[in-house]
C-alpha positions in Angstrom: 60.6 84.2 87.4 57.2 85.1 85.9 57.9 82.8 83.0 58.8 80.0 85.4 55.6 80.6 87.4 53.5 80.5 84.2 55.2 77.3 83.1 55.2 75.1 86.2 52.5 73.7 88.4 52.0 75.7 91.6 49.1 77.4 93.4 50.0 80.8 91.9 47.2 82.2 89.8 49.1 82.3 86.5 50.4 78.8 86.7 49.0 76.1 84.4 47.6 74.1 87.3 48.3 73.2 90.9 49.8 69.8 91.7 51.7 68.8 94.8 55.4 67.6 94.6 54.3 64.1 95.5 51.8 64.0 92.6 54.3 65.5 90.2 56.9 62.8 91.2 54.3 60.1 90.6 53.3 61.6 87.3 57.0 61.9 86.1 57.8 58.4 87.2 54.7 56.9 85.6 54.6 58.9 82.4 58.3 59.7 81.6 60.8 57.6 83.6 59.1 54.2 83.3 58.3 54.6 79.6 61.9 55.7 78.9 63.1 52.5 80.6 60.9 50.5 78.4 62.0 52.3 75.3 65.7 51.9 76.3 65.1 48.1 76.6 63.2 48.0 73.3 66.2 49.7 71.5 68.8 47.2 72.8 70.7 45.6 69.9 69.1 42.2 70.5 65.6 43.7 70.1 66.2 45.6 66.9 65.1 42.7 64.7 61.6 43.3 66.1 61.5 46.4 63.9 62.1 44.5 60.7 59.5 43.1 58.3 60.2 41.3 55.1 57.9 43.5 52.9 59.0 46.8 54.3 62.4 48.4 54.4 62.5 49.5 58.0 66.2 48.9 58.8 67.4 51.6 61.2 70.8 53.0 60.5 73.1 52.7 63.6 73.2 56.5 63.8 69.4 56.8 63.9 69.3 54.2 66.7 72.0 56.1 68.6 70.1 59.4 68.2 66.9 57.7 69.6 68.9 56.3 72.5 70.5 59.6 73.3 67.2 61.5 73.1 65.5 59.0 75.4 68.5 59.1 77.8 68.4 63.0 77.9 64.7 63.0 78.6 65.1 60.3 81.3 68.0 62.2 83.0 66.0 65.4 83.0 63.1 63.7 84.6 65.3 61.8 87.1 67.0 65.0 88.1 63.7 66.8 88.6 62.3 63.9 90.6 65.5 63.9 92.8 65.1 67.7 93.4 61.5 67.3 94.3 62.2 64.4 96.6 64.8 66.5 98.4 62.4 69.3 98.8 59.8 67.0 100.2 62.3 65.6 102.7 63.0 69.1 103.9 59.3 70.1 103.9 60.0 72.9 101.3 57.0 74.1 99.3 57.4 75.6 95.9 55.3 78.7 96.8 57.3 79.4 99.9 60.6 79.0 98.0 59.4 81.2 95.2 58.2 83.9 97.6 61.5 83.9 99.4 63.5 84.0 96.1 61.5 86.9 94.8 62.0 88.9 98.0 65.7 88.0 98.2 66.3 89.0 94.6 64.3 92.2 95.0 66.2 93.3 98.1 69.6 92.3 96.6 68.9 94.3 93.5 67.6 97.3 95.5 70.8 97.2 97.7 73.1 96.9 94.7 71.5 99.7 92.7 70.4 102.0 95.5 72.9 101.4 98.4 71.7 104.7 100.0 68.3 103.1 100.7 68.4 101.5 104.1 66.9 98.0 103.9 64.1 98.2 106.4 61.0 96.2 107.2 59.1 99.5 107.5 56.8 100.4 110.4 53.9 98.5 111.7 50.5 100.1 111.0 47.7 98.3 112.8 45.1 100.2 110.6 46.2 98.3 107.6 47.6 95.3 109.4 51.1 95.3 107.8 54.5 96.9 107.7 54.5 100.1 105.7 57.5 101.7 104.1 59.4 102.3 100.9 61.2 98.9 101.0 58.1 96.7 101.7 56.1 98.7 99.1 58.8 98.1 96.5 59.0 94.4 97.3 55.2 94.0 97.3 54.9 95.8 93.9 57.6 93.7 92.4 56.0 90.6 93.7 52.7 91.6 92.2 54.3 92.3 88.9 55.8 88.8 88.9 53.0 86.7 90.3 49.9 88.8 89.7 49.0 88.4 93.3 49.1 90.6 96.3 50.8 89.4 99.5 52.1 91.1 102.6 55.4 89.3 102.6 56.3 90.7 106.0 57.8 87.5 107.2 59.9 87.0 104.0 61.1 90.6 104.1 62.1 90.2 107.7 63.9 86.9 107.1 65.9 88.3 104.2 66.9 91.5 105.9 67.9 89.6 109.1 70.0 87.1 107.0 71.7 89.9 105.1 72.5 91.8 108.3 73.9 88.5 109.8 76.0 87.9 106.7 77.3 91.5 106.8 78.4 91.1 110.5 80.1 87.8 109.6 82.0 89.5 106.8 83.1 92.4 109.0 
């Protein structure tokens, strides 16, 4: 998760830069998808003579052209898939940061429950002096979150949501 945060645009401190989903979609479309479309057209069989010159041996072997086409198609499919994912997130009003926070908390609590089932998953107790829930579980989740993101966050709402969802799922399975 830390590697992902460090590699992708978000408002986390360790990310390379912050850019909204809308701006990322625009960038990918303008700088990857549209140029791939142009290159695919340029590499159509009827356009290959444009790469020839009588003084220079520039004939592309069919295998080389196929490799170019496949690489361009792979890049375009990856960009299209990412654009589709981001458009779906936009339609559902999902932000990367919220999704990442929830995932970190969910994974932390799932791992805690799996490896230490004797520890009761609890939100802790409210201490107005510090303005947050205090307990072993929230402390563990916050520390893990800090180690992953380099940021401190209360995460009270995320911890509450995950514990509530897990309890609801356990009741459903019973």
